[in-house]
C-alpha positions in Angstrom: -51.6 -48.9 34.0 -55.4 -48.5 33.6 -57.9 -47.4 36.2 -59.2 -50.2 38.4 -63.0 -50.7 38.6 -64.9 -52.7 41.2 -68.5 -53.6 41.5 -70.2 -53.5 44.9 -73.3 -52.8 47.1 -73.8 -49.6 49.1 -74.1 -50.5 52.8 -73.9 -47.0 54.4 -74.7 -43.5 53.4 -74.5 -41.7 56.8 -71.6 -39.5 55.9 -71.6 -36.4 53.7 -70.3 -37.0 50.2 -69.0 -40.4 51.3 -70.5 -43.9 51.0 -69.4 -47.3 52.2 -69.4 -50.0 49.6 -69.1 -53.7 50.1 -67.1 -55.6 47.4 -67.0 -59.4 47.2 -64.0 -61.2 45.8 -64.6 -64.9 44.9 -61.6 -67.1 44.6 -60.7 -70.8 44.6 -58.8 -72.1 47.6 -55.4 -73.4 46.4 -55.4 -76.6 48.5 -59.0 -77.5 49.1 -60.5 -76.2 45.8 -63.4 -74.7 47.6 -64.8 -71.4 46.3 -64.2 -68.8 49.0 -65.7 -65.3 49.3 -63.7 -62.4 50.8 -65.5 -59.1 51.4 -63.9 -55.7 51.8 -65.5 -52.3 52.6 -64.3 -49.3 50.7 -65.0 -45.6 51.5 -66.1 -44.0 48.2 -66.5 -40.4 47.2 -70.1 -39.5 46.1 -70.1 -35.8 45.2 -73.9 -35.5 44.6 -75.0 -38.0 47.3 -76.7 -39.9 44.5 -76.3 -43.5 45.8 -78.8 -44.9 48.2 -78.6 -47.9 50.6 -78.6 -51.2 48.7 -77.7 -49.8 45.3 -75.4 -51.8 43.0 -72.6 -49.5 41.8 -69.3 -49.3 39.9 -66.4 -47.5 41.6 -63.1 -46.5 40.1 -59.7 -45.8 41.7 -58.6 -42.2 42.0 -56.0 -40.1 43.8 -56.2 -40.2 47.6 -59.0 -37.8 48.7 -58.5 -38.4 52.4 -56.7 -40.8 54.7 -59.0 -43.8 53.8 -60.8 -42.6 50.7 -59.3 -43.2 47.3 -62.2 -44.5 45.3 -65.0 -42.5 43.5 -68.5 -43.4 42.4 -68.5 -44.0 38.6 -72.1 -45.0 38.0 -75.2 -46.6 39.5 -76.1 -50.0 37.9 -79.2 -50.9 39.8 -81.3 -48.8 42.2 -82.6 -50.4 45.3 -86.0 -49.8 47.0 -84.8 -50.6 50.5 -85.6 -47.2 52.0 -89.0 -46.7 50.4 -92.2 -47.6 52.1 -95.1 -48.5 49.7 -98.5 -49.4 50.9 
C-alpha cells in the first residue's frame, strides 16, 4: 500500500510545529447527480514552521505523531500573500 497524498490550503498556523489544513473532496451525489463538496480539516506536522496562512500544500500520511496528528507537510505548492502588507 502506497502513501496517501492530499492537496489542501493552510487555514491555521497558531500552534508550534503544527498547522491545520483544509482539504476539499468533490464527488457526485448518487441519486441527484449533483456535484457535492465535502471539506475536512487535518492537523499536519510542520517541523520548520515553513507554511504560512493561505498556502496551497501537499500532505502525506505518516505514523501517528499524536492523538489527532498523522499527516506531515510534504511540500508547498503555492505561497500566499495573505499576511503581508504592501503599500
